[in-house]
C-alpha atoms as an extended CHARMM CRD file, in Angstrom:
* protein
*
       294  EXT
         1         1  MET       CA           -122.1580000000      125.1430000000      176.4960000000  PROA      1               0.0000000000
         2         2  MET       CA           -125.5890000000      126.4700000000      177.2660000000  PROA      2               0.0000000000
         3         3  HSD       CA           -128.1370000000      124.5160000000      179.4350000000  PROA      3               0.0000000000
         4         4  SER       CA           -131.8700000000      124.4490000000      178.9130000000  PROA      4               0.0000000000
         5         5  THR       CA           -133.5940000000      127.4580000000      180.7020000000  PROA      5               0.0000000000
         6         6  SER       CA           -136.6060000000      127.1670000000      182.9750000000  PROA      6               0.0000000000
         7         7  ASP       CA           -138.5770000000      129.2850000000      180.3860000000  PROA      7               0.0000000000
         8         8  GLN       CA           -137.7240000000      126.8150000000      177.6100000000  PROA      8               0.0000000000
         9         9  TYR       CA           -138.7010000000      123.9830000000      179.8120000000  PROA      9               0.0000000000
        10        10  PHE       CA           -142.0010000000      125.2250000000      180.9950000000  PROA      10              0.0000000000
        11        11  LEU       CA           -142.8630000000      126.3460000000      177.4750000000  PROA      11              0.0000000000
        12        12  SER       CA           -142.3980000000      122.8290000000      176.2230000000  PROA      12              0.0000000000
        13        13  ARG       CA           -144.1080000000      121.3500000000      179.0700000000  PROA      13              0.0000000000
        14        14  GLU       CA           -147.1960000000      123.4570000000      178.7220000000  PROA      14              0.0000000000
        15        15  LYS       CA           -147.5750000000      122.6260000000      175.0610000000  PROA      15              0.0000000000
        16        16  LEU       CA           -147.3970000000      118.8710000000      175.9000000000  PROA      16              0.0000000000
        17        17  SER       CA           -149.8010000000      119.2250000000      178.9100000000  PROA      17              0.0000000000
        18        18  ASN       CA           -152.3220000000      120.7940000000      176.6640000000  PROA      18              0.0000000000
        19        19  ASN       CA           -151.9980000000      117.8750000000      174.1370000000  PROA      19              0.0000000000
        20        20  LEU       CA           -151.9320000000      114.6510000000      176.2690000000  PROA      20              0.0000000000
        21        21  GLN       CA           -153.0730000000      112.6760000000      173.2620000000  PROA      21              0.0000000000
        22        22  GLN       CA           -149.7230000000      113.2740000000      171.6750000000  PROA      22              0.0000000000
        23        23  ILE       CA           -147.9400000000      111.4510000000      174.4960000000  PROA      23              0.0000000000
        24        24  ILE       CA           -150.3410000000      108.5370000000      174.3110000000  PROA      24              0.0000000000
        25        25  ASP       CA           -149.8480000000      108.2200000000      170.5560000000  PROA      25              0.0000000000
        26        26  THR       CA           -146.0850000000      108.6170000000      170.9180000000  PROA      26              0.0000000000
        27        27  GLU       CA           -146.0600000000      105.8270000000      173.4590000000  PROA      27              0.0000000000
        28        28  ARG       CA           -148.0710000000      103.5180000000      171.4400000000  PROA      28              0.0000000000
        29        29  TYR       CA           -145.9680000000      104.1990000000      168.2410000000  PROA      29              0.0000000000
        30        30  TYR       CA           -142.6970000000      103.4780000000      170.0260000000  PROA      30              0.0000000000
        31        31  THR       CA           -144.2910000000      100.4180000000      171.7520000000  PROA      31              0.0000000000
        32        32  GLN       CA           -144.9230000000       98.9570000000      168.3410000000  PROA      32              0.0000000000
        33        33  PHE       CA           -141.4410000000       99.9690000000      167.1250000000  PROA      33              0.0000000000
        34        34  LEU       CA           -139.8530000000       98.2520000000      169.9210000000  PROA      34              0.0000000000
        35        35  LEU       CA           -141.9350000000       95.0760000000      169.3490000000  PROA      35              0.0000000000
        36        36  ASP       CA           -141.8060000000       94.9290000000      165.5530000000  PROA      36              0.0000000000
        37        37  GLU       CA           -138.4190000000       96.2510000000      164.7900000000  PROA      37              0.0000000000
        38        38  ILE       CA           -136.3580000000       95.4170000000      167.8650000000  PROA      38              0.0000000000
        39        39  ILE       CA           -137.6180000000       92.6870000000      170.0900000000  PROA      39              0.0000000000
        40        40  LEU       CA           -139.2420000000       90.1880000000      167.8950000000  PROA      40              0.0000000000
        41        41  PRO       CA           -136.3120000000       90.0370000000      165.3730000000  PROA      41              0.0000000000
        42        42  VAL       CA           -133.8500000000       89.3860000000      168.2020000000  PROA      42              0.0000000000
        43        43  ALA       CA           -136.0270000000       87.1980000000      170.4890000000  PROA      43              0.0000000000
        44        44  GLU       CA           -134.5550000000       83.9360000000      169.2130000000  PROA      44              0.0000000000
        45        45  ASP       CA           -131.0100000000       85.3180000000      169.9220000000  PROA      45              0.0000000000
        46        46  ILE       CA           -131.9610000000       86.4140000000      173.3970000000  PROA      46              0.0000000000
        47        47  TRP       CA           -133.6090000000       83.0230000000      174.0730000000  PROA      47              0.0000000000
        48        48  SER       CA           -130.7250000000       81.1150000000      172.7930000000  PROA      48              0.0000000000
        49        49  ASN       CA           -128.1080000000       83.2100000000      174.7070000000  PROA      49              0.0000000000
        50        50  PHE       CA           -130.1220000000       82.9800000000      177.9720000000  PROA      50              0.0000000000
        51        51  THR       CA           -131.4680000000       79.5100000000      177.8000000000  PROA      51              0.0000000000
        52        52  LEU       CA           -128.9880000000       77.3640000000      175.8640000000  PROA      52              0.0000000000
        53        53  ASP       CA           -125.4690000000       78.9100000000      176.0510000000  PROA      53              0.0000000000
        54        54  PRO       CA           -125.1450000000       78.8580000000      179.9160000000  PROA      54              0.0000000000
        55        55  LEU       CA           -125.7760000000       75.2060000000      179.9040000000  PROA      55              0.0000000000
        56        56  LYS       CA           -123.1930000000       74.6170000000      177.0930000000  PROA      56              0.0000000000
        57        57  LEU       CA           -120.7470000000       76.6440000000      179.0390000000  PROA      57              0.0000000000
        58        58  LEU       CA           -121.6050000000       75.1450000000      182.3850000000  PROA      58              0.0000000000
        59        59  PRO       CA           -118.1320000000       73.4760000000      183.1100000000  PROA      59              0.0000000000
        60        60  PHE       CA           -116.5310000000       76.7940000000      182.7760000000  PROA      60              0.0000000000
        61        61  TRP       CA           -118.4330000000       78.7480000000      185.5680000000  PROA      61              0.0000000000
        62        62  ARG       CA           -120.2520000000       76.1310000000      187.7350000000  PROA      62              0.0000000000
        63        63  ASN       CA           -117.4900000000       76.1650000000      190.4340000000  PROA      63              0.0000000000
        64        64  TYR       CA           -117.7190000000       79.9450000000      190.6210000000  PROA      64              0.0000000000
        65        65  PRO       CA           -121.3890000000       80.8040000000      190.3990000000  PROA      65              0.0000000000
        66        66  PRO       CA           -122.8010000000       84.3120000000      191.0460000000  PROA      66              0.0000000000
        67        67  GLU       CA           -123.4460000000       85.2240000000      194.6750000000  PROA      67              0.0000000000
        68        68  GLN       CA           -127.0440000000       85.0820000000      195.8580000000  PROA      68              0.0000000000
        69        69  ARG       CA           -128.5470000000       88.4960000000      196.2200000000  PROA      69              0.0000000000
        70        70  GLY       CA           -131.4790000000       89.9930000000      198.0560000000  PROA      70              0.0000000000
        71        71  ARG       CA           -132.7710000000       89.4040000000      201.5830000000  PROA      71              0.0000000000
        72        72  GLY       CA           -132.5540000000       85.8530000000      202.9090000000  PROA      72              0.0000000000
        73        73  PRO       CA           -131.8400000000       83.8910000000      199.6520000000  PROA      73              0.0000000000
        74        74  ILE       CA           -132.5490000000       80.3030000000      199.9870000000  PROA      74              0.0000000000
        75        75  GLY       CA           -130.1420000000       79.0820000000      197.3350000000  PROA      75              0.0000000000
        76        76  THR       CA           -132.4140000000       76.9620000000      195.3050000000  PROA      76              0.0000000000
        77        77  SER       CA           -131.3820000000       78.5370000000      192.1050000000  PROA      77              0.0000000000
        78        78  VAL       CA           -128.4270000000       80.4970000000      190.4240000000  PROA      78              0.0000000000
        79        79  PRO       CA           -128.8620000000       84.3150000000      190.3250000000  PROA      79              0.0000000000
        80        80  TRP       CA           -129.6640000000       85.1110000000      186.7700000000  PROA      80              0.0000000000
        81        81  LEU       CA           -130.0170000000       88.8340000000      186.8890000000  PROA      81              0.0000000000
        82        82  GLU       CA           -126.6690000000       89.8320000000      185.4560000000  PROA      82              0.0000000000
        83        83  LEU       CA           -126.8750000000       87.1200000000      182.7440000000  PROA      83              0.0000000000
        84        84  GLY       CA           -130.4010000000       88.3640000000      181.7940000000  PROA      84              0.0000000000
        85        85  GLU       CA           -129.2860000000       92.0100000000      181.7020000000  PROA      85              0.0000000000
        86        86  LYS       CA           -126.1340000000       91.2840000000      179.5400000000  PROA      86              0.0000000000
        87        87  THR       CA           -127.8020000000       88.9900000000      177.0230000000  PROA      87              0.0000000000
        88        88  ILE       CA           -131.0130000000       91.0760000000      176.7210000000  PROA      88              0.0000000000
        89        89  SER       CA           -129.2970000000       94.4900000000      176.6490000000  PROA      89              0.0000000000
        90        90  SER       CA           -126.5550000000       93.5790000000      174.1290000000  PROA      90              0.0000000000
        91        91  ASN       CA           -129.0920000000       92.0310000000      171.6870000000  PROA      91              0.0000000000
        92        92  ILE       CA           -131.3930000000       95.0640000000      171.8970000000  PROA      92              0.0000000000
        93        93  ILE       CA           -128.6260000000       97.6120000000      171.6340000000  PROA      93              0.0000000000
        94        94  LYS       CA           -127.2560000000       95.7080000000      168.5300000000  PROA      94              0.0000000000
        95        95  ALA       CA           -130.7420000000       95.7530000000      166.9180000000  PROA      95              0.0000000000
        96        96  LEU       CA           -131.1810000000       99.5080000000      167.6490000000  PROA      96              0.0000000000
        97        97  GLY       CA           -127.9910000000      100.3290000000      165.8190000000  PROA      97              0.0000000000
        98        98  SER       CA           -128.9030000000       98.2530000000      162.7630000000  PROA      98              0.0000000000
        99        99  LYS       CA           -132.5940000000       99.3660000000      162.3740000000  PROA      99              0.0000000000
       100       100  ARG       CA           -132.4580000000      103.0880000000      162.3440000000  PROA      100             0.0000000000
       101       101  ASP       CA           -129.5520000000      105.4360000000      161.8460000000  PROA      101             0.0000000000
       102       102  ASN       CA           -131.1600000000      108.3170000000      163.7870000000  PROA      102             0.0000000000
       103       103  ILE       CA           -130.8450000000      106.4150000000      167.0390000000  PROA      103             0.0000000000
       104       104  THR       CA           -128.3540000000      108.1630000000      169.5210000000  PROA      104             0.0000000000
       105       105  PHE       CA           -127.1810000000      107.4090000000      173.0040000000  PROA      105             0.0000000000
       106       106  PRO       CA           -127.0810000000      110.8020000000      174.8870000000  PROA      106             0.0000000000
       107       107  GLY       CA           -125.2690000000      110.3810000000      178.1660000000  PROA      107             0.0000000000
       108       108  LEU       CA           -127.3940000000      110.2590000000      181.3070000000  PROA      108             0.0000000000
       109       109  PRO       CA           -125.9160000000      109.1480000000      184.6810000000  PROA      109             0.0000000000
       110       110  THR       CA           -129.3050000000      107.5880000000      185.8130000000  PROA      110             0.0000000000
       111       111  GLY       CA           -132.1890000000      105.8030000000      184.3420000000  PROA      111             0.0000000000
       112       112  GLY       CA           -133.0270000000      102.4520000000      182.6470000000  PROA      112             0.0000000000
       113       113  ASP       CA           -130.5380000000       99.7950000000      181.5770000000  PROA      113             0.0000000000
       114       114  ILE       CA           -130.8340000000      101.0380000000      178.0680000000  PROA      114             0.0000000000
       115       115  ARG       CA           -131.1300000000      104.7320000000      177.1600000000  PROA      115             0.0000000000
       116       116  PHE       CA           -131.5080000000      106.0550000000      173.6930000000  PROA      116             0.0000000000
       117       117  ALA       CA           -133.0970000000      108.8560000000      171.7860000000  PROA      117             0.0000000000
       118       118  ASP       CA           -134.1080000000      110.1390000000      168.4020000000  PROA      118             0.0000000000
       119       119  LYS       CA           -135.6060000000      113.5900000000      167.5100000000  PROA      119             0.0000000000
       120       120  GLN       CA           -138.9040000000      112.9980000000      169.2460000000  PROA      120             0.0000000000
       121       121  VAL       CA           -138.2330000000      110.8260000000      172.3380000000  PROA      121             0.0000000000
       122       122  TYR       CA           -135.7020000000      109.8450000000      175.0580000000  PROA      122             0.0000000000
       123       123  ILE       CA           -136.4680000000      106.1350000000      175.9620000000  PROA      123             0.0000000000
       124       124  HSD       CA           -135.5850000000      104.3350000000      179.0810000000  PROA      124             0.0000000000
       125       125  LEU       CA           -135.7240000000      100.4120000000      178.6900000000  PROA      125             0.0000000000
       126       126  ASP       CA           -134.9990000000       98.5800000000      181.8790000000  PROA      126             0.0000000000
       127       127  VAL       CA           -134.5030000000       94.7780000000      181.8220000000  PROA      127             0.0000000000
       128       128  LYS       CA           -136.2600000000       92.7310000000      184.4210000000  PROA      128             0.0000000000
       129       129  LEU       CA           -135.7220000000       89.1190000000      185.3800000000  PROA      129             0.0000000000
       130       130  THR       CA           -138.7560000000       87.2020000000      186.9090000000  PROA      130             0.0000000000
       131       131  GLY       CA           -138.0970000000       83.5860000000      188.2760000000  PROA      131             0.0000000000
       132       132  PRO       CA           -140.4530000000       81.0240000000      189.6240000000  PROA      132             0.0000000000
       133       133  ASN       CA           -140.5280000000       82.7290000000      193.2640000000  PROA      133             0.0000000000
       134       134  ASP       CA           -141.2740000000       86.1790000000      191.8260000000  PROA      134             0.0000000000
       135       135  ASN       CA           -144.6310000000       87.7080000000      190.6460000000  PROA      135             0.0000000000
       136       136  ALA       CA           -144.8930000000       87.9700000000      186.9570000000  PROA      136             0.0000000000
       137       137  ASN       CA           -147.9510000000       90.2350000000      187.2790000000  PROA      137             0.0000000000
       138       138  GLU       CA           -146.0250000000       93.1260000000      188.4820000000  PROA      138             0.0000000000
       139       139  VAL       CA           -142.6480000000       95.0840000000      187.9680000000  PROA      139             0.0000000000
       140       140  VAL       CA           -140.6230000000       96.5630000000      190.6300000000  PROA      140             0.0000000000
       141       141  VAL       CA           -140.0430000000      100.1950000000      189.7510000000  PROA      141             0.0000000000
       142       142  PRO       CA           -137.0400000000      102.2750000000      191.4710000000  PROA      142             0.0000000000
       143       143  PRO       CA           -137.5420000000      106.1420000000      191.5010000000  PROA      143             0.0000000000
       144       144  ASN       CA           -135.0900000000      106.6610000000      188.7600000000  PROA      144             0.0000000000
       145       145  GLN       CA           -136.9230000000      104.5450000000      186.2240000000  PROA      145             0.0000000000
       146       146  VAL       CA           -140.1730000000      106.3650000000      185.9740000000  PROA      146             0.0000000000
       147       147  SER       CA           -140.9710000000      109.9810000000      184.9770000000  PROA      147             0.0000000000
       148       148  GLY       CA           -142.7200000000      112.4770000000      187.1910000000  PROA      148             0.0000000000
       149       149  ASP       CA           -144.9130000000      115.5900000000      186.6570000000  PROA      149             0.0000000000
       150       150  GLY       CA           -141.9430000000      117.8820000000      186.3730000000  PROA      150             0.0000000000
       151       151  ILE       CA           -143.9430000000      120.7490000000      187.8650000000  PROA      151             0.0000000000
       152       152  ASN       CA           -141.2250000000      122.7220000000      189.4820000000  PROA      152             0.0000000000
       153       153  TRP       CA           -137.8280000000      124.0470000000      188.8210000000  PROA      153             0.0000000000
       154       154  ASN       CA           -134.6730000000      124.4450000000      190.8790000000  PROA      154             0.0000000000
       155       155  ASP       CA           -131.6370000000      124.8810000000      188.4700000000  PROA      155             0.0000000000
       156       156  GLY       CA           -133.3050000000      121.7990000000      186.8330000000  PROA      156             0.0000000000
       157       157  VAL       CA           -136.5480000000      119.8510000000      186.8920000000  PROA      157             0.0000000000
       158       158  LEU       CA           -138.2390000000      118.8310000000      190.1260000000  PROA      158             0.0000000000
       159       159  ASN       CA           -141.0980000000      116.3560000000      190.4760000000  PROA      159             0.0000000000
       160       160  SER       CA           -143.7870000000      116.1310000000      193.1600000000  PROA      160             0.0000000000
       161       161  THR       CA           -143.8660000000      113.1480000000      195.3510000000  PROA      161             0.0000000000
       162       162  TRP       CA           -146.8000000000      110.6650000000      195.0950000000  PROA      162             0.0000000000
       163       163  PRO       CA           -148.5290000000      109.1060000000      198.1450000000  PROA      163             0.0000000000
       164       164  VAL       CA           -148.3210000000      105.3070000000      198.0010000000  PROA      164             0.0000000000
       165       165  ARG       CA           -151.0830000000      103.8250000000      200.2750000000  PROA      165             0.0000000000
       166       166  ARG       CA           -151.5560000000      100.6600000000      202.1140000000  PROA      166             0.0000000000
       167       167  VAL       CA           -153.6710000000       98.2340000000      200.1810000000  PROA      167             0.0000000000
       168       168  LYS       CA           -156.0450000000       97.2790000000      203.0320000000  PROA      168             0.0000000000
       169       169  SER       CA           -156.3590000000      100.4890000000      205.0330000000  PROA      169             0.0000000000
       170       170  GLY       CA           -155.8670000000      103.0610000000      202.3950000000  PROA      170             0.0000000000
       171       171  GLU       CA           -153.5120000000      104.9900000000      204.7220000000  PROA      171             0.0000000000
       172       172  ILE       CA           -150.4310000000      106.6090000000      203.1490000000  PROA      172             0.0000000000
       173       173  ASN       CA           -147.3990000000      104.2460000000      203.5050000000  PROA      173             0.0000000000
       174       174  TYR       CA           -144.6950000000      106.6170000000      202.1240000000  PROA      174             0.0000000000
       175       175  HSD       CA           -144.2730000000      109.1430000000      199.4060000000  PROA      175             0.0000000000
       176       176  PHE       CA           -142.8970000000      107.8830000000      196.1780000000  PROA      176             0.0000000000
       177       177  GLN       CA           -140.3560000000      110.2450000000      194.4240000000  PROA      177             0.0000000000
       178       178  PRO       CA           -140.1790000000      109.9000000000      190.5840000000  PROA      178             0.0000000000
       179       179  LYS       CA           -136.6750000000      110.9070000000      189.5230000000  PROA      179             0.0000000000
       180       180  LEU       CA           -136.9880000000      111.1700000000      185.6800000000  PROA      180             0.0000000000
       181       181  PRO       CA           -138.3720000000      114.3570000000      183.9910000000  PROA      181             0.0000000000
       182       182  PRO       CA           -141.5370000000      114.0400000000      181.8290000000  PROA      182             0.0000000000
       183       183  ILE       CA           -139.4120000000      115.7910000000      178.8350000000  PROA      183             0.0000000000
       184       184  TYR       CA           -135.8990000000      116.4990000000      177.9670000000  PROA      184             0.0000000000
       185       185  ILE       CA           -134.6380000000      119.4860000000      175.9530000000  PROA      185             0.0000000000
       186       186  LEU       CA           -131.5690000000      118.5280000000      173.8580000000  PROA      186             0.0000000000
       187       187  ASP       CA           -130.0800000000      120.8330000000      171.1430000000  PROA      187             0.0000000000
       188       188  ASP       CA           -133.4610000000      122.6800000000      171.1220000000  PROA      188             0.0000000000
       189       189  ASN       CA           -135.3960000000      119.5070000000      170.5580000000  PROA      189             0.0000000000
       190       190  THR       CA           -138.1350000000      118.5480000000      173.0670000000  PROA      190             0.0000000000
       191       191  LEU       CA           -138.0480000000      114.8320000000      173.7170000000  PROA      191             0.0000000000
       192       192  ILE       CA           -140.7940000000      113.0170000000      175.4260000000  PROA      192             0.0000000000
       193       193  CYS       CA           -139.5570000000      110.7280000000      178.3130000000  PROA      193             0.0000000000
       194       194  LEU       CA           -140.8350000000      107.1870000000      177.5650000000  PROA      194             0.0000000000
       195       195  THR       CA           -140.1790000000      104.4550000000      180.1440000000  PROA      195             0.0000000000
       196       196  TYR       CA           -140.3310000000      100.6840000000      179.2850000000  PROA      196             0.0000000000
       197       197  PHE       CA           -139.6570000000       97.5110000000      181.0260000000  PROA      197             0.0000000000
       198       198  PHE       CA           -138.6190000000       94.3780000000      179.2580000000  PROA      198             0.0000000000
       199       199  ASP       CA           -139.2370000000       91.4030000000      181.4970000000  PROA      199             0.0000000000
       200       200  ALA       CA           -137.8470000000       87.7860000000      180.9680000000  PROA      200             0.0000000000
       201       201  ILE       CA           -139.9050000000       85.3380000000      182.8380000000  PROA      201             0.0000000000
       202       202  TYR       CA           -138.1190000000       82.0520000000      183.2190000000  PROA      202             0.0000000000
       203       203  ASP       CA           -138.2200000000       78.7030000000      184.9830000000  PROA      203             0.0000000000
       204       204  VAL       CA           -135.6910000000       76.6950000000      186.9990000000  PROA      204             0.0000000000
       205       205  THR       CA           -135.4960000000       73.0660000000      186.1130000000  PROA      205             0.0000000000
       206       206  GLY       CA           -131.7560000000       72.4030000000      187.2740000000  PROA      206             0.0000000000
       207       207  PHE       CA           -128.5690000000       73.9440000000      188.1410000000  PROA      207             0.0000000000
       208       208  GLY       CA           -127.9120000000       76.5240000000      185.4710000000  PROA      208             0.0000000000
       209       209  ASN       CA           -130.9410000000       75.3380000000      183.6120000000  PROA      209             0.0000000000
       210       210  HSD       CA           -133.2980000000       78.3240000000      183.4600000000  PROA      210             0.0000000000
       211       211  PRO       CA           -135.3930000000       78.1740000000      180.3690000000  PROA      211             0.0000000000
       212       212  ILE       CA           -137.3800000000       81.2480000000      179.3340000000  PROA      212             0.0000000000
       213       213  LYS       CA           -141.0680000000       80.9310000000      179.3810000000  PROA      213             0.0000000000
       214       214  TYR       CA           -141.9120000000       84.1690000000      177.8600000000  PROA      214             0.0000000000
       215       215  PHE       CA           -141.0270000000       87.8460000000      177.6160000000  PROA      215             0.0000000000
       216       216  GLU       CA           -143.2600000000       90.9520000000      178.4550000000  PROA      216             0.0000000000
       217       217  LEU       CA           -142.8850000000       94.4340000000      177.1520000000  PROA      217             0.0000000000
       218       218  VAL       CA           -144.3340000000       97.1580000000      179.5340000000  PROA      218             0.0000000000
       219       219  CYS       CA           -144.8790000000      100.7980000000      178.9030000000  PROA      219             0.0000000000
       220       220  VAL       CA           -145.4380000000      102.8890000000      181.8770000000  PROA      220             0.0000000000
       221       221  PRO       CA           -147.3100000000      106.1050000000      181.3200000000  PROA      221             0.0000000000
       222       222  ASN       CA           -145.3460000000      109.2970000000      181.0540000000  PROA      222             0.0000000000
       223       223  GLY       CA           -145.2550000000      111.4870000000      184.1930000000  PROA      223             0.0000000000
       224       224  LEU       CA           -147.7570000000      114.0800000000      182.8130000000  PROA      224             0.0000000000
       225       225  LEU       CA           -150.2460000000      111.2200000000      182.3010000000  PROA      225             0.0000000000
       226       226  MET       CA           -149.3440000000      109.3650000000      185.5790000000  PROA      226             0.0000000000
       227       227  PHE       CA           -148.8830000000      111.9960000000      188.0430000000  PROA      227             0.0000000000
       228       228  ASP       CA           -150.3220000000      115.1490000000      186.5900000000  PROA      228             0.0000000000
       229       229  GLY       CA           -153.4380000000      115.8750000000      184.4370000000  PROA      229             0.0000000000
       230       230  PRO       CA           -155.5010000000      112.5980000000      184.4900000000  PROA      230             0.0000000000
       231       231  LYS       CA           -153.4080000000      111.2110000000      187.3290000000  PROA      231             0.0000000000
       232       232  LEU       CA           -153.4200000000      107.7230000000      186.0890000000  PROA      232             0.0000000000
       233       233  ALA       CA           -151.5450000000      106.7540000000      189.1470000000  PROA      233             0.0000000000
       234       234  ASN       CA           -155.0180000000      106.8150000000      190.8750000000  PROA      234             0.0000000000
       235       235  THR       CA           -156.0180000000      103.7770000000      188.9430000000  PROA      235             0.0000000000
       236       236  PRO       CA           -157.2110000000      101.2600000000      191.4700000000  PROA      236             0.0000000000
       237       237  ASN       CA           -154.6420000000       98.6480000000      192.4520000000  PROA      237             0.0000000000
       238       238  LEU       CA           -152.0560000000      100.0360000000      189.7730000000  PROA      238             0.0000000000
       239       239  ILE       CA           -149.4940000000      101.0760000000      192.2890000000  PROA      239             0.0000000000
       240       240  ILE       CA           -148.4750000000       99.4010000000      195.5310000000  PROA      240             0.0000000000
       241       241  ALA       CA           -145.5390000000       99.5110000000      197.9090000000  PROA      241             0.0000000000
       242       242  GLY       CA           -142.2530000000       98.1990000000      196.6910000000  PROA      242             0.0000000000
       243       243  LYS       CA           -139.8960000000       95.6140000000      198.4150000000  PROA      243             0.0000000000
       244       244  ASP       CA           -137.9730000000       97.9240000000      200.6880000000  PROA      244             0.0000000000
       245       245  ASP       CA           -137.4550000000       97.8640000000      204.5170000000  PROA      245             0.0000000000
       246       246  LYS       CA           -138.2610000000      100.5910000000      206.9390000000  PROA      246             0.0000000000
       247       247  THR       CA           -134.6540000000      101.8790000000      206.9560000000  PROA      247             0.0000000000
       248       248  THR       CA           -134.9290000000      103.0100000000      203.3920000000  PROA      248             0.0000000000
       249       249  PRO       CA           -135.4670000000      106.6130000000      202.9080000000  PROA      249             0.0000000000
       250       250  ASP       CA           -138.6930000000      107.5220000000      201.3430000000  PROA      250             0.0000000000
       251       251  ASP       CA           -137.1270000000      109.1860000000      198.2900000000  PROA      251             0.0000000000
       252       252  ALA       CA           -135.2240000000      105.9540000000      197.5650000000  PROA      252             0.0000000000
       253       253  LYS       CA           -138.2480000000      103.5810000000      197.9910000000  PROA      253             0.0000000000
       254       254  ARG       CA           -139.4310000000      101.6630000000      195.0570000000  PROA      254             0.0000000000
       255       255  ILE       CA           -143.0520000000      100.8570000000      193.9750000000  PROA      255             0.0000000000
       256       256  ARG       CA           -144.7120000000       97.9760000000      192.2490000000  PROA      256             0.0000000000
       257       257  ILE       CA           -146.7260000000       98.5870000000      189.2830000000  PROA      257             0.0000000000
       258       258  ARG       CA           -149.3160000000       95.8070000000      188.6850000000  PROA      258             0.0000000000
       259       259  LEU       CA           -149.7880000000       94.7570000000      185.0690000000  PROA      259             0.0000000000
       260       260  GLU       CA           -153.3370000000       93.8640000000      185.0770000000  PROA      260             0.0000000000
       261       261  PRO       CA           -154.5510000000       97.3170000000      185.9580000000  PROA      261             0.0000000000
       262       262  LEU       CA           -152.0200000000       98.9150000000      183.6310000000  PROA      262             0.0000000000
       263       263  SER       CA           -153.3210000000       96.7770000000      180.6180000000  PROA      263             0.0000000000
       264       264  LYS       CA           -156.8800000000       98.0780000000      181.3380000000  PROA      264             0.0000000000
       265       265  ILE       CA           -155.6320000000      101.7030000000      180.9340000000  PROA      265             0.0000000000
       266       266  ASN       CA           -154.4460000000      100.6670000000      177.3740000000  PROA      266             0.0000000000
       267       267  ASN       CA           -154.0540000000       96.9140000000      176.2760000000  PROA      267             0.0000000000
       268       268  TRP       CA           -150.9010000000       97.5820000000      174.2910000000  PROA      268             0.0000000000
       269       269  ARG       CA           -149.1590000000       98.6800000000      177.6270000000  PROA      269             0.0000000000
       270       270  ALA       CA           -148.4820000000       95.0840000000      178.5420000000  PROA      270             0.0000000000
       271       271  THR       CA           -147.5990000000       92.6950000000      175.6920000000  PROA      271             0.0000000000
       272       272  LYS       CA           -146.3590000000       89.1800000000      176.1550000000  PROA      272             0.0000000000
       273       273  ILE       CA           -143.9300000000       87.6370000000      173.6250000000  PROA      273             0.0000000000
       274       274  LYS       CA           -143.5340000000       83.8080000000      173.3630000000  PROA      274             0.0000000000
       275       275  LYS       CA           -141.7750000000       81.1080000000      171.3170000000  PROA      275             0.0000000000
       276       276  THR       CA           -144.2350000000       78.8130000000      169.3940000000  PROA      276             0.0000000000
       277       277  GLU       CA           -143.8230000000       76.1680000000      166.8040000000  PROA      277             0.0000000000
       278       278  ASN       CA           -144.6090000000       78.8350000000      164.1920000000  PROA      278             0.0000000000
       279       279  GLY       CA           -141.9920000000       81.4210000000      165.5140000000  PROA      279             0.0000000000
       280       280  TRP       CA           -142.3030000000       84.2250000000      168.0870000000  PROA      280             0.0000000000
       281       281  ILE       CA           -145.6750000000       85.9170000000      168.6760000000  PROA      281             0.0000000000
       282       282  ALA       CA           -146.6890000000       88.9340000000      170.4810000000  PROA      282             0.0000000000
       283       283  LEU       CA           -150.0890000000       89.2550000000      172.1730000000  PROA      283             0.0000000000
       284       284  HSD       CA           -151.7000000000       91.7490000000      174.6440000000  PROA      284             0.0000000000
       285       285  ARG       CA           -151.7000000000       90.5460000000      178.1470000000  PROA      285             0.0000000000
       286       286  ASN       CA           -155.0660000000       88.8970000000      178.2310000000  PROA      286             0.0000000000
       287       287  ASP       CA           -155.5420000000       87.8450000000      174.5780000000  PROA      287             0.0000000000
       288       288  ASN       CA           -154.7250000000       84.1740000000      175.1540000000  PROA      288             0.0000000000
       289       289  PRO       CA           -153.9210000000       83.3840000000      178.6940000000  PROA      289             0.0000000000
       290       290  GLU       CA           -153.7550000000       79.5770000000      178.0560000000  PROA      290             0.0000000000
       291       291  LEU       CA           -150.6790000000       80.1520000000      175.8490000000  PROA      291             0.0000000000
       292       292  PHE       CA           -148.6810000000       81.6880000000      178.7190000000  PROA      292             0.0000000000
       293       293  SER       CA           -149.8630000000       79.5740000000      181.4730000000  PROA      293             0.0000000000
       294       294  SER       CA           -147.5260000000       76.6230000000      180.6540000000  PROA      294             0.0000000000
């Protein structure tokens, strides 16, 4: 079995670095593909599986609820992360398999919750859950869910680190280490690495009653855009420190990507999806803020 060589990799990387518009066009195309062909058709099923079914099945799990996670949980709601990951991921994978016969699932041991490819891209789509105590205007991003600049090679791709600065002082807090490559080479095909987050924003109105308010699909720029070339990571207020304590090593620390600055880079990079009387609709983040405030 032959692995990709550094020569193959750097030739492909150079071609793409010299045509950054191709990355942007590809990201926009697949954002629309995910919205139109995958998410909107299964939104009702996700909503029902997430919002209605747990209540119907309440007698069968209420005595053994999931354990509280995170630092200092206050126990005011049922941890809903696994429920969201399973219901959302399963419905999206089902839709992927039924929409296009060229979708494959090449094995990778790290990345987003859902990993799939065609002949042009390798997509990482990670599911996020945002409850009433979380901030719906940002996503928490681990190092293995965003691509880097891929500027070096040591038996494989190596990314540069990126300085994460303190909001008030501007001093360097730590160095973030992206762990996905900007491209993959598989069977002589160059695949652009695309990273997405699908966030389910939900409310809590009672034990096990966690109705979805809306979804948001987020497209984070490829590492050649984010950390190389135009260095979009320098966009004011786009990247802030994650939610890790001081004992976490720098190369494992997360970042938070703020969605308002992201949507100003390209409005299609943050799209909200909501259930209305006329069905599910998708709007760019700031198109109709009143619709998403309730």
